[in-house]
C-alpha positions, 0 to 999 in steps of 0.5 A: 835527401828524402827517404827512398823506399823500395816496393817489391811484388810480383807482376802476376798478383791478386787484386788485394795485392794491387789495392794494397800497392796502390794505397802504399804508393799514395801514402809514401808519396804523401809522406814525401818518400821516393819510391823505387820499384821494378817498373813493370806490371802487377804490384809494380804498376799499382804502386807507380799509379798510387805514387803518381796519384799522390803527386810523388816520385817513383823510379822503375828499375827495368830488367831488360834493355829497353823501357818500352814495357815500363809502367806509364805511371813511372816518373823515371826509368832505369834500364839495366839489361841485368835481368833479375840481377836488377833486384840488387839495384832496387834493394841497395838503393832503398832505406826500407823495403816493403814487399807486397804479395809473393813470387820468387822474384819478390822472395829474392828481393827480401833475401837480398835486403836481409843479406844486406843487413841494414835495411828494414824489410816489411811484408804485407801479404807476402813471404814470412821466413821460417826456420826448418822447424817452422818458427819465424827467424829472429830478426827476419821480416816485419809483418804489416797488417795494412798498407798504413802500417807498412808505410808507417813502419817504413817511415819510422826508419828514416835515417838521421841525416846531418842538418845543413848549417848556413 
């Protein structure tokens, strides 16, 4: 089974966030990873466009009861009618999480992934989690400085899967 990487980020984002998301999408597609995202605008649309440009597979998990507002670059859409609770589906379906940019929704996805405990969280121009004294929390997120580094860190967590015998 291919690696599944969630790419999280805000619908209202910067041009740098869009550019980073698009490049992350291309790189993940080229590596053969399946990308899971929220399927909307902003970072979600940019990563979907990157995955499509890289001839990959990208699944959007929508919060509402219809797919009409989903990014046109998605390979498949999952309609949840769960609102922001859909963030748990995104995170629990991933082998690694890349967060690009920052919004409250993105922060919730980071928190859900960290609460899950067994999924690496890589940030790119996103939240850095500090304790009350302003120090990074141990075993918090891994901060990437470029789309390539973010993807390399996500790909490094490829789960060891048993090989089939014929």
